N, C-alpha and C positions, 0 to 999 in steps of 0.2 A: 504492499499500499504506498509504504514512503515515497518509492520510486517514481510513482506517478505525478507527473508535472502538472504542476495548477489546480489540484484536486482541493486542497483546504483553503489557501490563500486567499479565494476571491470571498468565500460565505466570511472569514474574519475579518476582513479589508476592504471595505466599500468603495474606497477611492483608490483611481487609477493609478495616483502617483504620491509620493511624500509631499510635493508640491500641494496637492489638494486637500493632505489630510493638515498640513500648516495653516493652509487657507482656514479650513475650518476651525481650527485651534483659534486663529487670530480671531476670526469672526465671534467666537463663543467669548474671548476674554473682553475685545471691545464691547460688546452686548451688556458685561457682566460691570464693566469699569463705568460705562455708560449710567447705569441702573444705580449704581454705586455711589458716584460722586455726579450725577449730572451731567459731564461730559459732554461734548461734541466731539464724538468718535465712533468710526466706523472700521470697517477691516480695511479700507482704502485710505483711510489717516492715520490707523493705529499705529506705524512708527512715526510718524509725525508729531501726533501728540505727545509721546511720549518721550521723544529723543533728548531733550532737555534735562531729562531725568525729576522736573518739579512735579509732575503727578506722581510718579514712584515714588520718591520720599515724602509727600504728602499722603500717600497710602502708609508707607511704613511707618509715618506715625498715628496714622488711625489704628492698624494693627495693633500697635502699643498699647493706644489708649482700650480699646477692646479688651486686649490681655489684663490691662490692669483692672477693668472693668468686673470681667470672669474673675480673676483673681481673690475680688471684694466680695464677689456674689456665691463664689464656690471653693473657699482655702481648701479643704481635703481633696478633690479633685487636682485643683491648680497643682499642688505640690507635687503631684506626679507627673507634670507637663513641662517640656520647657519652653518658658512664654517670655516672650519679649519684656524686659526692662525700661528700656531707653531708646529714644525714637532716633531720627537724623539730622543732622543740619540740613540746609536746602537753601539756595539761591535761587527764589521762584520767577526771578526775572531773567535768567540766563536764556542766552539766543542758542539757536541749535549752531552746532559744531564749536562751540565758544569752550575755553579752559573751565568756565563755570558750567558749563553742561555737561562735561567730563566729570568734572569733581562732584557733582549731585549724582550721577550715574556709579561713580567708584563709592559714594559713602552708601548709596543704595545696596550694591554687591556688599560692601564689607558687612552692611547692616543684616543684610541675610543669610552670611556666614556667623557673623558672631551672635546674634540674639535669637535668630529663626533656626539655626542650626541647618541650616541646605548645605548639604553635602556639596562638594566641590566637584564631583560629576555632574550633577543639574546646575551649575553656575555658569556664568556666562562673561564676556569679558567687556570692557566699558566701551573697545571697536566694537563687538557683535553688535553693539545697538547705534551708537553714534554715526559710526560708518557701515551699517550696515553689513557688518562680514559675516554674521552668521546669527540671523533669524531664530532659528531652530532653538539654539539654544537660547535666547532671551527669552521665548515663548514658554519652552518646558519648565524655566525657572520660575517664571508668574504661575504656571498651574501647580509647581510644587509648593510656592510660598501658600495659595490658596487651600492648597491639601491641610498645612501645616494648622495655617489662619482657622480652617474650620473645625478642629479640634475645640477650639474653646470660642464658638459662636458666631465667627465671622460667616457671612453667606458665600457660599463658593460658586464657583461659574457653573453651569451646566453640565459639561464634561465630568468635574470633579463629584458632581453630587451624583449623577449616573454611577460614577465607580463605585461611588460608597452603596449605590443602592443596589448593585451589581455584587458586591462582595456579601453585603448581608443577605444577598438571596441564597448564594452558595453556602453562607455560613449553616442558615435554615437547611437544603436540600443535603448537606453531609453532615447534620445534626451538631455543628460546633459551637460552642458556648460564644455568647454575644463578645464582640470585638471589647466595648466598654460601654456598658450602658449607663455610667454615670457621667459621660459626656455629652453636652448638648447636639443637638441637629436642628438646624433651620431648616424651617419647610422648603421643600423646593416649588419653586414657582411656575408654573404651566407657562410655556410660552407658544407662540404661532408656529 
């Protein structure tokens, strides 16, 4: 069976290319950021809106604020999680391609590593966003950050919510214990 070309890949991966998959991830993240922060962002302007790092730093500070609120509301559960305790400095007036933009993006990257414990394999470099050298790494990092933040109550993008639902269904099918019933789950918002 394993030698039969193309038998299982199409049913698992509905996209014809990794570019289509990347497009879908960017589309989901853009919609999520638009809903969270009332941004004028869509898949076509995704990188342009984020390239100065200002939105990323603001997001990091919001995640830190939500983590603090969670820690105060659920101290017993919070003790078992890696929660961010400090935000990130940001130049909100940074222009694309400038040193200030690179500094914002770099501050966000350091915050992800230190405060959110995002592993290096899921991180991106400043140039990946500022010069668009590797969009995929940037997108994967944002999704991983959303996964981590959803553990303490941040609303996650649809892709992350669907992953969690699939994991829960598999856990139930295999009769495994719940992942962590004490952790909050934000309800999934239906989309068109």
